[in-house]
N, C-alpha and C positions, 0 to 999 in steps of 0.2 A: 504494500500500500504506500501511496505517496503522502507527503506532508499535507496536501490539500484535503485528502480524505479524512485524516486525523482531525484537522481543524473543523471540518463540517460535523463530524461526530461529536466533538466537544461542544460546538455551538448548539447542536440539537439537544444535547443533555442539559446544557445550561438553560435553554428555553423550557424544557420539561420541568425542571426544578422551579423556575421562575413563575410558571403558570399554574402552580398548585392553587386550586380553588379553595374557598373557605370550608367547604364540606370535607375535603381531603385533609386540610390542616386540622380541623376539629376532630376528625377521626383519629389522626395520628396523635393528637394531644390526649384524647381520652384513652387510647391504647397505652401510651406511656404512663399516664396516671394509674391505670389499672395494673400495669406491670409493677409500679412502685408499691401500690397498696398490697399486692399479692406477694411481694418479696418477703423472704423469711427474716430479713433484717428489720422489717417494720412490724412484725407480728407482736412483739412484746409491748408496744405502746397502744394496742387496740383497746385494752381495758381502760386506760386513761382517757381515751377518746370517748368511750362508752359513757363514762362518768361525766365528762365535759358536756356531752350532748344533753344530759339531764339538767345540768346547770343552765345551759342555753334555753332549753324548753321551759324551765321554770321562770326564767327572766322574761321570756316572750309572752307567756300566758299570764293574763291578769288573775289576781287572786279571786276576782268575782266570777270567773268562768269555771264553775265547778265541774261541768261536763268534761272540758279539756283537761283539767287537773286530774280528774279520775282516770281518764284515758292514759295520761302520762304515767301515773302511778301503776296502772295495770300493765303498761308496756315495760316499765322498769322491773316489775316483779315477775312477769311471765314470759318475757321475750326469749325465744329459742330460734335457732337457725331455720328450722322447718316452718316457722310462722312468718318469715320475712315477707312473703307475698301477701299474706293476710293483712299485715300492718301497713303495707304500701298500697293496698287497694281499698282499705277502709278510709272513711272520711275522718282523718285525724290531723292534728297540727303537724305531725311528723311528715306526712306526705307533702304538705305545703312547703315545709323547710327543705326537703329533698329536692322537690321540683325547682324551688327558687335557687338553690345552690347550683344545680345542674344548668339551669337556664342562664344564670349570671356567671357561671364558671368561677364561682367563689372558692378559690383553692383552699383557704383556711377552713371553711365549712365542709368542703369535700373531704379534707383530711380528718375532721372531727367525725364525719359520717362514714369513715373508712370501714368500720366493722360491718355496717349495714350494706354498703356497696359491695364488699367482698362476699357477704352472705347472699346477696342478690345474684352475683356472678356465679357462685357455687350452686345455687338452686337452679339457675338457668342451664348450666352445664349438665347437672344431674337430670333435669327434665328432658334435655335434648338427648342424652344417652338413653334414658328410659324409652323415649319415643322411637329412637332408632332401633332399639332392641325389640320393641313391640312390633314395629313394622317388619323387621327382619323375621321375627317369629311367625307373623301372619303370612308373609310372602313364602317362607319355607313350607308352612303348613299347606297353603293352597297349591304350591308346586308339587308337593308329595301326594296330594289328593288328585292330581291330574288336571287341576284348573289352571287356566292361564290368565294373564292380566289384560288380554285384548278384548 
């Protein structure tokens, strides 16, 4: 190859990097954040963030709002990994905080919510694996019974 071909390849690579759109940049940003949150170096501080979240929730919720205060107490006492989807699909102050942090890309709040985000990720991966296994089992069963997908 001659020098001109190398320069055109370098120019095209530079253009590809330059024209990253906002969605791609956002996708890369969230993947890097997820990688950091899932890293073993960060595991030990999740309990601290869990407790910080309750302090934040208590500061946001007014003392007059008994319903939200009860929900926060219930969350603090009963939260488990398997219930993360329940807590995020229920109408709670927690879902509003998560949505706001994700929408505004509030890095401090996202790190405070890290245990929750990691649990969401874990549950989604588990659900995907379960779905793939169920599909594989159904497909194998139909093939062994002589049925086809057509």
